N, C-alpha and C positions, 0 to 999 in steps of 0.2 A: 851763365850758369851760376846760380847762387844756392849752393847746397844747404847752407845753414838756415836760410829762411824757409826752406821746405821742411827740414828735419826739426827745426825749432821755430815755428812761425809765430808772428806777433799775435797778441790777443786782439780780437775784433769786437766792436759793438755795432750791430746793424739793427736798425728799427727797434732799439731797446733791448735786444737780445745779446747777452754776453757770450761770445763764442771763444772757446779754447781751440786747441788743435783739432782738426778733423780726424776722427778715429776710424779704424777699419770697420768697426761695428756700425758707425754712422753710415758709411758707404753701403753696407749691406741693407740697412733699414731703408735708406732713401731709394735704393734700387727697386724696392717694392712699388714705389709710386711713379717711377719713370716710365712714360709710355712712348717716348721718342718724339712727342709733339712739343708744342711750345709750353713754356712754364706758365702756369696759371697762378692766380693769387693764392689759392689753397695749397698748391705745391710749395710755393715759396714759404708760406706760413709753416707748413710741416717741416721743411728742411731747416728752417731757423729754430724751430722747437727742438728738433732732433739734435742739431749741432750745439745747442746751448746746454745740453745735459750729458751726463755720462751715458755709455751704451745701455747699462742696466736701467737707469732712470728713463731713458728714451723708450725702452721696450714697455715699461710700466705706463708711461704717458700715452703711447699709442694704443695700448689695450684698454686703458681706462678713460683718459681725457679726450681722445680724438673722437669718440662717439658722441660727445656733447658738442653740437654745432654752434652754440652760442658764442664761444670764444673766437672761433674763426670768423663768424659773421661780424662780430664787433671789431676785430682787428682788421679784417679785409675792407669793410665798408667805411669804418671811421678813418682808417689811415691810408687807404689806397684807392678805393672805388671812386670816390669823389675827386681824387687828385691823382690821375694816371701818372703824372710826372713822378710822384713819390714812389709809385710801384716800380716804375723804370729805374729810378735812382737806387732803390733798395735791391732790385735784381742785379744792377751793375755791381754794386758792392758785394753781393753774394757771389757773383761770378769771379770777382777779384780775390775774394776769400778762398774759394775753391782752387783757383789758379795758384795762389801762393802755397796752399797746402798740398798740391799735387804736382808741382813743377819738377820736371826731370830734364836732363840734358839730352842733346842729340846723341844717338848711338850708332855705331856701325855694326852690322851683323857679320859674323864670321861665315865663311863659305858653307860649313857643315851644319850651321844652326838653322833650325826651322822655327816656325811659329806654331803655337797650339791652335788647332782648328776645331771649332765646335765647343770646347770647354769655355764656360763663362770666365771672363777676365778675373773677377774677384776670386773665383774658385782656384784658378791657376796660381794667383798670388798666395792664397791660403795654403795650397799644397806645398809650394816652395818654402814658405815660412815655417810650416809645421815639420816637414820632412827633411829639410836641408839646413835651416837656420835655427832650429831648436826653439822656436816660439812655442808657448804653452797654449794648447787648444782651448783651455778654460779662460785664459786672460788675453788672447790675441785681439778680441773685439774692442778692448780698451786701448790698444796700442795706436800711437799716432800714425796715420796713413802715410804721411810723407816719409817718416822714418822707415816704414816697411818698404816703400817704393825704392828708396836708396839702398836698403839692405839687399833687396832682390837684385838691383843693378850691380852692386858690388860683388855679390855672389856670382852672378852670370859673367861678369868681367873676369873674376878669378878663375872661372872654369873655361875661359876662352870662347864663350858663346857670343860675347859682344865686346866692343871697345867703346868706352865712354869718350865722347869728343870733348876734351877739356879746353880751356881757354887757349892754351898754346897750340894745340892741334887745329882749333878753329882758325887761328891766325895763319897757320900754314895753308889751310884750305883757301882762305881769302886771297892770299898771295898767288896761289896757283890759278885761281879764278881770274885774277887781274892779268896774269901772264897769258892765259888762253884767250882773253878778249883782244889782246894786241895783235 
């Protein structure tokens, strides 16, 4: 578990796009294009464009620039279509970026805690942030997503809903596993 690399992730450059921390608003915007299928070149191009801007600039880009297909054709075909390995490499880097920006530890649920059923995940996170953690509804979309995830975990742990499995507790579990195997 490396809390700091999620809360304050390193800057990334992927396929020429300068990416800062993944923002809550980025996740909302990217959710619009996720169809549960495999990532396509256009999806990766959109995600990189979204994550390389502030939330507000991403919204403007999506409403203005995404309607012009020439940039995606040029980026997709010049950089990835003729070289599928480059697309795969770029996708692997993107996945590592997302992993670093969203990494959370293993948690144990308390007996009385339940999971939210039916409510979209990002809506649940938003509700907790606004109503329990005093995030501002007007500025939350610019908040780093990793920071938000850890704030929600810390809040849930302070309320007794979960227990974060820290490095010490994980070592205890490993010792118990070894004893049970013998």
